[in-house]
N, C-alpha and C positions, 0 to 999 in steps of 0.2 A: 505493499499502499505506499502510495506516496503522498499522501493529503496532506499531511502533519505538517511536511516542513514550514508550509506558508501558514498555518492555521494555530501551529503552537507558538507562533513568535507575534501574532495577532491576540492574542487573549493572556491574560496572566493564568499564570497555572494552578490548579488546584492547589496542589503540595503547597503554594505559596502562601495560603492562609493561613496558616501556623504563624511564620514569622509577620504577616501584617498583625496579628489578632496581638500578637505579642508587643510587635512596636507601637501596639493603638493603648496597651495597657501599661507598658513603661512609662507612660504621660500622666495616668492616673488611673484610679479603678473605674469599670465601665459598665454598665449593664448590654447585653448583647445590642439592642436597640442603637446605644451609645458606639459601640464598635462600628455596628453597619454605616452611620453617620461618618464616624471619623476616618475611614475606610473612603468612604465615596469622596470626601473632601481633598485628603493629601493624594490620590489616584487623582487627583485635578477633574473628578467625575466621571472619569472613563470607568471607574469599576464601584458597583452596589450589590456586596454579597449581599443574597436572601438569606434569610432568618434557616431558612431548612439548609444551609452552607455554614453559617454561623454556629449555630447550637450545637449537633455533634462534633465539630471543631473545637467547640469551647468544653465540650464535655469531655473529649479526650486530653486536651491538657491538662483538667483537671485529674485526669487518671493519672498520666505522667506525673503529677504532681508542679504541674509548670505554674499550673494556677490555682486558687481557690476561689468560690462561691461562697456568699453571706444573702442568705435571704433576709432584703428588708419590707416588711409588710408583704406587697404578690410581688416585688422587685427582687433579681435574683444580681448582685452585686460581682462584680469577677474581678479578680487582682492579683498581680504576678506574686508566687511564691520566690525563697531566695534561688531555687532553679531557674525559673522563670528569668528574674532578673541577671543573672548571671548568664545565656544566653544572649539578653538584650546588649549585654560588655561583648562577648566573642561576637557577635555577629555584627560585623564592624561596614557592615555598608548596609543601606536603608533600604529593603524590600524592594521599594517603591524604584532605585535608581532605576531601572530596566524598563522601565515606564517611559520615563522622561527621554531617553536617550533614542527611543522609538517617536523616531521625526516625522514618519508619516500618520501620525496620529492628527495631527491637527488638518490634514486635509483629510480623513475620513469625516472630522466632527465638524469642518465646512460644506461637505459632500450630506453629509446628512442632516445638516440645517438646510441647504439651498435644497436639496427634496421636498422638505417639509412646506419651506415658503412657497416653492411653486406649485405644490399638490394646495395649500389653503387660497393661494390666487385663483387656482383652474376649477376649485368648490366653489366661485362664486360666480367665474363666467362662464364653463364649461357645461353643453348640453348633457341632458342624461346619458347618451351615447356613451361621451365621451368619459364621464363619471365611471360609467360601465368599465369600459377600458382599462382607466387610471386603478379602479381597484384588484383590476386584475394583475394587472401591473406588478401594482405593491405587495400581491397575495402572495404570488410568484414567485417577489425575491426572500417576501420573510423566509416563506416555508424551506428555500434554497440558505438561508443565511441561517435559520433553526435547524435544517439538516448537518452543517459547516459544523453548529454548536456537539450536536448529536458524536459527527466523527470525532472531534474532539475531546469530547468528554472520555470516550471507549478508548481511547490512544491512552488520557494521561492514566487512565484505572487500568491499564496494561501496564504501562512504563513504570507507576510505581510500585508494580509486583517487583520487575525484573532489572531494574537498574539503580539499585537504591546507590545514592552517591554520584552517580556521574551521568546525570541526566541531560546535563547541558553539554555532553562530551562530542556533541556530534554536531554542535552549534560552531561555528569557528569563528 
């Protein structure tokens, strides 16, 4: 399979969620919701992890004794343990540094913005036939992107099992 050499670079890998959460909690104790907001802000809006990926990862960090959880009323507040803090110190690079290096992201964001703007103005002026055409184009595009995402997710779970620690050796 050769689809993953580009999709892998265009998306932050699932395995990177742990360092991101640790990076977030290094600032202060937070709820899962706070962490999602923090990651979204720190990644310049490029990545907003879902609760479905944040909470299992937090649970994993708690099991690995890198984080602890305290219940305050209905809220769960997560904070780093000494082990977690030590990881922050040894994790010399910011988990987002690879995001900033990706110079094609602004182009991607501009493109998405242009599509949205053009679609909005067409929605006002276009006839029903054109609207139907636009809808079809956008639905097909979305489906294609979601398929790429699914392929990428499968890739990651395969990779996580067989090449611990050398995941980036093929990216020169």
